[in-house]
GUKOL-478169 format. One record per residue: x, y, z of N, C-alpha, C in turn. Coordinates in steps of 0.2 Angstrom, whole numbers, padded with zeros to 4 digits, always signed. Each point is the difference from the previous one (the first is absolute). Example, Ala and Ser with C-alpha at 12.3 -4.5 7.8 and 13.67 -1.06 7.14 Angstrom:
2
+0066-0028+0039-0004+0006+0000+0004+0006+0000;-0002+0005-0004+0004+0006+0001-0004+0005+0003;
This chain:
316
+0552+0319+0506+0003+0006+0003-0002+0006-0004;-0001+0005+0003-0002+0006-0003+0006+0004-0003;-0001+0004-0005+0005+0004-0003+0001+0007+0003;+0006+0002+0003+0000+0006+0003+0006+0004-0004;-0001+0006-0001+0005+0004-0003+0000+0007+0002;+0005+0003+0001+0001+0007+0002+0002+0004-0006;-0004+0005-0002+0001+0004-0006+0003+0007+0002;+0005+0001-0003+0003+0007+0001-0004+0005-0005;-0002+0005+0003-0004+0005-0004+0002+0007+0002;+0004+0003-0004+0002+0007+0001+0003+0001+0008;+0004-0005+0002+0003+0000+0006-0004-0002+0006;-0006-0003-0002-0005-0002+0005+0000-0008-0001;-0003-0003+0005-0001-0007-0001-0008-0002+0001;-0003-0003-0004-0007-0003+0001+0000-0007+0000;-0003-0003+0005+0000-0007+0001-0006-0003-0004;+0001-0005-0004-0005-0003-0004+0000-0007+0002;-0005-0003+0002+0000-0007+0002-0007-0003-0003;+0001-0006-0003-0006-0003-0003-0004-0005+0005;-0006-0001-0002-0003-0005+0005+0000-0007-0004;+0003-0005+0003-0001-0006-0004+0000-0006+0005;-0003+0001+0006-0001-0005+0005+0003+0001+0006;+0000-0004+0005+0002+0001+0007+0008-0001+0000;+0003+0003+0005+0007-0001+0001+0001+0000+0008;+0005-0003+0002+0001-0002+0007+0005+0005+0003;+0002+0006-0003+0004+0005+0003-0002+0007-0003;+0003+0005+0004-0001+0006-0002+0006+0003-0003;+0000+0005-0004+0005+0004-0003+0001+0006+0003;+0006+0003+0000+0001+0007+0002+0001+0004-0007;-0004+0005-0001-0001+0003-0006+0003+0007+0001;+0005+0002-0004+0003+0007+0001-0005+0005-0004;-0002+0005+0002-0003+0006-0003+0003+0006+0001;+0002+0004-0005+0003+0006+0001-0004+0006-0004;-0002+0005+0003-0004+0005-0004+0003+0007+0002;+0001+0004-0005+0002+0007+0001-0005+0005-0002;-0001+0005+0005-0005+0005-0001+0003+0005-0005;-0004+0002-0005+0002+0005-0005-0006+0005-0001;+0002+0006+0001-0005+0006-0001+0002+0002-0007;-0005+0000-0005+0001+0001-0007-0006+0002-0004;+0001+0003-0005-0006+0002-0005-0001-0007-0004;-0007-0001+0000-0002-0006-0003-0006+0001-0005;-0001-0003-0005-0005+0000-0005-0007-0003+0004;-0005+0004+0000-0006-0002+0004-0006-0001-0005;+0001+0001-0006-0006-0002-0005+0003-0002-0006;-0004-0002-0005+0002-0002-0007+0002+0005-0004;-0001+0006+0001+0002+0006-0004+0007+0002+0002;+0003-0002+0005+0007+0001+0002+0000+0006+0005;-0005+0002+0003+0000+0005+0006+0004-0003+0006;+0004+0004+0003+0004-0002+0005-0002+0004+0007;+0002-0003+0005-0001+0003+0007+0005-0003+0004;+0002+0004+0005+0005-0002+0005-0003-0005+0005;+0003-0006+0000-0003-0006+0004+0006-0002+0004;-0002-0004+0006+0004-0003+0004-0001-0007-0001;+0006-0004-0001-0001-0007-0002+0005-0005+0004;-0002-0006-0001+0005-0005+0002+0003-0003-0007;+0006+0002-0001+0003-0003-0006-0001+0004-0006;-0003+0005+0000-0001+0005-0006-0007-0002-0003;-0004-0004+0002-0006-0002-0003-0006+0000+0004;-0006+0001-0003-0006+0000+0004-0005-0005-0003;-0002-0006+0003+0003-0002+0007+0007-0002+0000;+0003-0001+0006+0006-0003+0000+0001-0007-0002;+0006-0003+0000+0001-0006-0003-0004-0005+0004;-0003-0005-0003-0004-0006+0003+0005-0004+0004;-0002-0001+0007+0004-0005+0004-0004-0006+0000;+0003-0006-0001-0004-0006+0000+0004-0006+0004;-0003-0002+0005+0003-0005+0004-0005-0006+0001;+0002-0005+0004-0004-0005+0002-0002+0000+0008;-0006-0002+0002-0002+0000+0007+0006-0004+0004;+0002+0004+0005+0005-0003+0004+0007+0003-0001;+0001+0003-0006+0007+0003-0002+0001+0005+0005;+0007+0001+0001+0002+0006+0003+0002+0006-0005;-0003+0005+0001+0002+0006-0005+0006+0004+0004;+0006+0000-0003+0005+0004+0002+0001+0007-0004;-0003+0005+0004-0002+0006-0004+0005+0006+0002;+0002+0003-0005+0004+0007+0001-0003+0005-0005;-0001+0006+0004-0003+0006-0003+0005+0005+0000;+0002+0003-0006+0004+0006+0000-0003+0006-0003;+0001+0005+0004-0003+0007-0002+0006+0004-0004;-0001+0000-0007+0005+0003-0004+0002+0007+0003;+0006+0001+0000+0003+0007+0003-0002+0006-0003;-0003-0001-0007-0002+0006-0004-0007+0002+0002;-0004-0004+0004-0007+0001+0002+0000+0006+0005;-0006+0003+0000-0001+0005+0005-0004-0002+0006;-0002-0006+0000-0005-0002+0006+0002-0006+0003;-0002-0001+0006+0001-0007+0004-0006-0004-0003;+0002-0007+0000-0004-0005-0002+0000-0006+0004;-0005-0005-0001+0000-0006+0004-0003-0006-0004;+0000-0006+0003-0004-0005-0003-0004-0004+0005;-0007+0000-0002-0005-0004+0003-0002-0006-0004;+0002-0006+0002-0002-0006-0004-0007-0002+0004;-0005-0001-0004-0006-0002+0004+0000-0008+0001;+0005-0003-0003+0001-0007+0001+0004-0002+0006;+0003+0005+0003+0005-0001+0006-0004+0002+0007;+0003-0004+0005-0002+0001+0007+0006+0002+0003;+0001+0006+0001+0006+0003+0003-0002+0006+0005;+0005+0004+0001-0001+0006+0004-0001+0006-0004;-0005+0004+0001-0001+0006-0005+0005+0005+0002;+0002+0000+0006+0005+0006+0002+0007-0002-0002;+0001-0006-0001+0007-0003-0001+0001-0001-0008;-0003-0006-0002+0001-0002-0007-0003+0005-0005;-0005+0003+0002-0004+0005-0005+0002+0007+0002;+0005+0001+0004+0002+0007+0001+0003+0003-0006;+0000+0007-0001+0002+0003-0006+0007+0002+0000;+0003+0001-0006+0007+0001+0000+0001+0006-0005;+0006+0004+0002+0001+0006-0004+0004-0001-0006;+0000+0005-0005+0004-0001-0006+0007-0002+0002;+0002-0006-0004+0007-0002+0001+0001-0006+0005;-0006-0001+0004+0000-0005+0004-0003-0007-0002;+0002-0005+0003-0003-0007-0002-0003-0003+0007;-0005-0004-0001-0003-0004+0005-0001-0008-0002;+0002-0004+0005+0000-0007-0002-0004-0004+0005;-0005-0004-0002-0003-0005+0005-0002-0006-0004;-0002-0005+0004-0003-0006-0002-0007-0001+0002;-0004-0004-0003-0006-0003+0002-0002-0006-0003;-0004-0004+0003-0003-0006-0003-0006+0001-0003;-0001-0002-0006-0006+0000-0004-0005-0005+0002;-0003+0000+0005-0004-0006+0003-0007+0000-0002;-0003+0005-0004-0007+0000-0002+0000+0001-0008;-0003-0005-0003+0000+0000-0007-0005+0006-0003;+0001+0002-0005-0005+0005-0003+0004+0006-0004;-0004+0005-0002+0003+0006-0003-0001+0006+0004;+0006+0003+0001+0000+0005+0005+0003+0007-0003;-0002+0005+0002+0003+0007-0002+0007+0001+0004;+0005+0003-0002+0005+0003+0004+0000+0007-0002;+0001+0005+0005+0000+0007-0001+0005+0003+0004;+0001+0007-0001+0003+0004+0005-0004+0002+0005;+0003+0000+0006-0004+0002+0006+0003+0007+0003;+0004+0003-0003+0003+0006+0003-0005+0006-0001;+0001+0005+0005-0005+0005+0000+0001+0005-0005;-0005+0003-0004-0007-0003+0001-0001-0006-0004;-0003-0005+0003-0001-0006-0004-0005+0001-0006;-0005+0004+0001-0004+0002-0006+0004+0002-0006;+0004+0005+0001+0004+0002-0005+0005-0005-0003;+0003-0003+0004+0005-0005-0003-0003-0006-0004;-0006-0002+0003-0003-0006-0004-0003+0003-0007;-0003+0006+0001-0004+0003-0006+0005+0003-0005;+0006+0000+0002+0006+0002-0005+0003-0006-0004;-0003-0006+0002+0003-0006-0004+0004-0005+0004;+0000+0001+0007+0004-0004+0004-0003-0006+0002;-0002-0005-0004-0003-0006+0001+0002-0006-0005;-0001-0006+0002+0001-0005-0004-0004-0006+0003;+0002-0006-0003-0004-0006+0002+0005-0006+0002;-0001-0003+0005+0003-0006+0002-0005-0006+0000;+0002-0005-0004-0004-0006-0001+0003-0006+0004;-0004-0003+0005+0003-0005+0004-0004-0007-0003;+0003-0004-0004-0003-0006-0002-0001-0005+0005;-0006-0003+0000-0001-0005+0005+0005-0006+0000;+0002-0002+0006+0005-0006+0000-0003-0006-0003;-0007-0001+0001-0003-0006-0003+0000-0001-0007;+0001+0006-0004+0000+0000-0007-0007+0001-0003;-0001-0003-0006-0006+0001-0003-0005-0006+0002;-0006+0001-0001-0005-0005+0002-0007+0001-0004;-0005-0005+0001-0006+0001-0003-0003+0007+0001;+0000+0002+0007-0003+0006+0002+0005+0006-0002;+0006-0001-0002+0005+0005-0002+0004-0002-0006;-0004+0000-0006+0004-0003-0005+0005+0004-0003;+0005-0004-0004+0005+0004-0003-0003+0004-0006;+0002+0007+0000-0002+0004-0006+0004-0001-0006;-0003+0002-0006+0004+0000-0006+0004+0007-0001;-0003+0005+0003+0004+0007+0000-0002+0003+0007;+0005+0004+0002+0000+0004+0006+0002+0007-0001;-0004+0005+0002+0001+0007+0000-0001+0003+0007;+0004+0005+0001+0000+0005+0006-0003+0006-0003;-0006+0002+0004-0003+0007-0001+0000+0004+0006;+0002+0006+0000+0000+0004+0006-0003+0007-0002;-0005+0002+0004-0004+0006-0001+0003+0005+0005;+0002+0006-0002+0002+0005+0004-0003+0006-0002;+0002+0005+0005-0003+0007-0002+0005+0004-0004;-0004+0005-0004+0004+0006-0003-0003+0006+0003;+0004+0004+0003-0002+0007+0002+0003+0005-0004;-0002+0006-0001+0003+0006-0003+0007+0001+0003;+0004+0001-0005+0007+0002+0002+0000+0006+0005;+0004-0001+0006+0000+0005+0005-0005-0001+0005;-0004-0005+0000-0005-0001+0005+0003-0001+0007;-0002+0003+0005+0003-0001+0007-0001-0006+0003;+0003-0002+0005-0001-0007+0004-0007+0001+0003;-0002+0006+0003-0006+0000+0003-0006+0000-0005;+0001+0003-0006-0005-0001-0005-0001-0007-0003;+0006-0004+0000+0000-0007-0003-0004-0004+0005;+0001+0001+0007-0004-0004+0005-0007+0001+0000;-0002+0006-0002-0007+0002-0001-0003-0001-0007;+0004-0003-0004-0002-0002-0007-0001+0007-0005;+0002+0005+0003-0001+0006-0004+0005+0000-0006;-0002+0003-0006+0004+0001-0006+0002-0007-0003;-0004-0005+0002+0001-0007-0003-0002+0001-0008;+0003-0004-0004-0001+0001-0007-0001-0007-0004;+0002-0005+0003-0001-0006-0004+0003-0006+0004;-0001-0006-0004+0003-0007+0003+0006-0002-0005;+0005-0001+0004+0006-0003-0004-0001-0008+0000;+0001-0003-0005+0000-0007-0001+0007-0002-0002;+0003-0003+0005+0007-0002-0001+0004+0006-0002;-0002+0006+0003+0004+0006-0001-0002+0005-0005;-0005-0002-0004-0003+0005-0005-0007+0000-0001;-0003+0006-0001-0007+0000-0001-0002-0003-0007;-0005-0005+0000-0003-0004-0005+0006-0003-0003;+0005-0003+0004+0006-0003-0003-0001-0005-0005;-0006-0005+0001-0001-0005-0005-0007+0000-0003;-0002+0006-0002-0007+0001-0002+0000+0005-0006;+0001-0004-0006+0000+0004-0007-0007+0002-0002;-0005-0003+0004-0007+0002-0002-0001+0007+0002;+0002+0002+0006-0001+0007+0003+0005+0005-0001;+0006-0003-0002+0006+0004-0001+0004-0002-0006;-0001+0004-0006+0003-0003-0006+0008+0000+0000;+0002+0003+0006+0008+0000+0000+0002-0006+0004;-0004-0004+0003+0002-0006+0003+0002-0006-0005;+0006-0002+0001+0002-0005-0005+0001-0007+0003;-0002-0001+0006+0001-0007+0004-0007-0002+0002;-0001-0007+0000-0006-0003+0003+0003-0006+0004;-0004-0003+0004+0001-0007+0002-0002-0005-0005;+0003-0006+0000-0001-0004-0006-0001-0007+0003;-0004-0004-0003-0001-0008+0001-0003-0003-0006;+0001-0007+0000-0003-0004-0005-0007-0002+0002;-0005-0001-0004-0007-0002+0002+0001-0006+0004;-0004+0000+0005-0001-0005+0005+0006-0001+0005;+0005+0005+0000+0005-0001+0005-0003+0003+0007;+0003-0003+0005-0001+0003+0007+0005+0006+0001;-0003+0006+0001+0004+0006+0001-0001+0002+0007;+0006+0000+0004+0000+0002+0007+0003+0007+0001;-0004+0004+0003+0002+0007+0002+0001+0001+0007;+0006+0002+0002+0002+0002+0007-0002+0008+0000;-0005+0001+0003-0002+0007+0000+0001+0003+0007;+0003+0006+0000+0001+0004+0006-0003+0007+0000;-0004+0002+0005-0002+0007+0000+0005+0005+0004;+0003+0004-0004+0005+0004+0003-0003+0007+0001;-0006+0001-0002-0003+0007+0002+0000+0001+0007;+0001+0006+0002+0001+0002+0007-0007+0001+0004;-0005+0001-0004-0007+0002+0004-0006-0004-0002;+0000-0003-0006-0006-0003-0003+0001-0007-0002;-0005-0004+0001-0001-0007-0002+0000-0001-0007;+0002-0005-0003-0002-0002-0007-0005-0005-0001;-0004+0000-0005-0005-0005-0001+0002-0003-0007;+0003-0006+0001+0003-0003-0006-0005-0005-0003;-0001+0002-0007-0004-0004-0004+0002-0001-0007;-0001-0006-0002+0002-0002-0007-0005+0001-0005;-0001+0006-0003-0006+0001-0005+0001-0006-0005;-0006-0003-0002-0001-0005-0004+0003-0007+0002;+0001+0000+0007+0002-0006+0003-0002-0001+0007;+0002-0005+0003-0001-0002+0007+0006-0002+0003;+0002+0002+0007+0005-0003+0003-0001-0007+0002;+0003-0005-0004-0001-0007+0002+0002-0001+0007;+0005+0002+0003+0002-0001+0007+0003+0007+0002;-0001+0001+0007+0003+0006+0003+0003-0003+0007;+0006+0002+0001+0003-0002+0006+0002+0007+0004;-0004+0001+0005+0001+0006+0004+0007+0000+0003;+0003+0006-0001+0007+0001+0003+0005-0005-0004;-0003-0004-0005+0004-0005-0004+0001-0006+0004;-0003-0001+0006+0001-0006+0003-0004-0006-0002;+0002-0006-0002-0004-0005-0003-0005-0002+0004;+0000+0001+0007-0006-0002+0004-0006+0005+0000;+0002+0006-0003-0006+0005+0000-0003+0000-0007;-0003-0005-0002-0003-0001-0007-0007+0002+0000;-0002+0003-0006-0007+0001-0002+0000-0001-0008;-0006-0002-0002-0001-0002-0007-0005+0004-0003;+0001+0001-0007-0005+0003-0004-0002+0007+0002;+0005+0004+0001-0001+0007+0003+0000+0005-0006;-0005+0005+0000+0000+0005-0005+0004+0006+0002;+0000+0002+0006+0004+0006+0002+0002-0001+0007;+0006+0002+0002+0003-0001+0006+0003+0006+0003;-0001+0002+0006+0002+0006+0003+0007-0001+0003;+0004+0005-0001+0007-0001+0002+0002+0007+0004;+0000-0001+0006+0002+0006+0004+0007+0003-0001;+0001+0006+0002+0007+0003-0001+0005-0004+0004;+0006-0001-0003+0005-0004+0002-0001-0008+0001;-0005-0002-0004-0002-0007+0000+0001-0003-0007;+0000-0007+0000+0001-0003-0006-0004-0006-0001;-0001-0003-0006-0004-0006-0002+0003-0003-0006;-0001-0007+0000+0002-0004-0006-0006-0002-0003;-0001+0001-0007-0006-0001-0003+0002-0004-0007;-0004-0005-0002+0000-0003-0006-0005+0002-0005;+0001+0000-0006-0005+0001-0005+0002-0005-0005;-0005-0004-0003+0001-0005-0005-0005+0002-0006;+0003+0004-0005-0004+0002-0006-0002-0006-0004;-0005+0000-0004-0003-0005-0005+0006-0003-0004;-0001-0007-0001+0006-0004-0003-0002+0000-0008;-0006+0002-0002-0001-0001-0007+0000+0006-0004;+0002+0006+0003+0000+0006-0004+0005+0005+0003;+0002+0005-0004+0004+0006+0002-0005+0004+0004;+0002+0003+0006-0004+0004+0003+0004+0006+0004;-0003+0005+0003+0003+0005+0003-0004+0001+0007;+0004+0002+0005-0003+0002+0006+0003+0006+0002;-0004+0004+0004+0003+0006+0003+0000-0001+0008;+0006+0000+0002+0001-0001+0008-0001+0007+0003;-0005+0002+0003-0002+0006+0002-0001+0001+0007;+0002+0006+0003-0003+0002+0006-0007+0003-0001;-0005-0003+0003-0007+0002-0002-0002+0006+0003;+0004+0003+0005-0002+0007+0002+0002+0004-0006;-0005+0003-0003+0000+0004-0006+0005+0005+0000;+0001+0004+0005+0005+0005+0000+0007-0003+0000;+0001-0006+0002+0006-0004-0001+0001-0002-0007;-0005-0004-0002+0000-0002-0007+0002+0005-0005;-0004+0005+0000+0000+0005-0005+0006+0005+0000;+0004-0001+0005+0006+0004+0001+0006-0004+0001;+0000-0006-0004+0006-0004-0001+0000-0007+0002;-0005-0002+0004+0000-0007+0003-0003-0005-0004;+0002-0001-0006-0003-0005-0004+0006-0004-0004;+0000-0006+0000+0005-0004-0003-0003-0005-0005;+0002-0001-0006-0003-0004-0005+0004-0007+0000;-0003-0005+0000+0002-0007-0001-0002-0002-0007;+0005-0001-0004-0002-0003-0007+0002-0007-0001;-0005-0004-0002+0001-0007-0001+0000-0002-0007;+0005-0003-0003+0000-0003-0007+0005-0005-0001;+0000-0004-0005+0005-0005-0001+0007+0003-0002;+0000+0006-0001+0007+0003-0002+0002+0004+0006;-0002-0002+0006+0002+0004+0006+0008-0001+0001;+0003+0006+0003+0007+0000+0001+0002-0006+0005;+0004-0005-0002+0001-0005+0005+0004+0002+0006;+0003+0006+0000+0005+0002+0005-0004+0003+0006;-0006+0003-0002-0003+0004+0005-0003-0004+0005;+0001+0002+0006-0003-0004+0006+0003-0007+0001;+0006-0001-0002+0004-0006+0001+0007+0001+0002;+0003-0005+0003+0007+0000+0002+0002+0007+0003;-0004+0002+0005+0001+0006+0004-0001+0006-0003;-0003+0000-0006-0002+0006-0003-0007+0003+0002;-0001+0002+0006-0006+0001+0004-0002+0007-0001;+0004+0005-0001-0002+0007+0000+0003+0002-0007;-0005+0002-0005+0001+0002-0007+0001+0007+0000;+0006+0002-0002+0002+0007-0001+0002+0002-0007;
């Protein structure tokens, strides 16, 4: 039987469910998110910008359920906010005019959906202008683990991380300019430019970590509103790639994988077992890489045992 726990986080609930084999029933998983418009740090120097968020972070909390579970969802728009907001779960099959309709400050919306397709999906705000709401930080990840559990084609990883690439625009950029990609300045990796890259940013204090030979699984989502990401592990090869995170959509030994806007992939990398190494997880479109879209994965025997384990998927 799989382990399911509902975590309270700043008044929110993020459902985390592990994969440990088949089960004969579905669970109803409560998920509550509050929209918060606030100043957030967007680089390793401490620069802030007014962002719109789910739960006060970019990306929002990870929602993790199992295929067949029913997500019982409530969205609250904080009364202190200035704008209407909504929720669009790419893992849901519902009515765009009903469940995904926007709500004003102080209002709440409740709906349920069955998570019938395994994979890694974006969730984001769909209120007008969608280009502005998403590019201001209103996105997150929902992982739907397959009901069959792990298999030879979908092996159990040693560590798991969520990586979300989003846009950074100049402060004050209009919705119209955002839609046209005007005044674009960089890539936010889990909310910050060069978040996990001390090679290109001496102010960066975090990296992803693993021990030599461990299977590292990345749940990658491209939250950029206009451009695809070309995901490549420098000094490595994607051992396996599952398009949309679905175990049936498998490819082997890939160097670079294209990820359209509002799409996701699950990818595994297995570093050498006999030595400490480093990889740079990069968006190989150079304007993206050199403006924030690089993450360093460090492997060593002294790797932090907590990173990428027990639900610690987004390193902050």
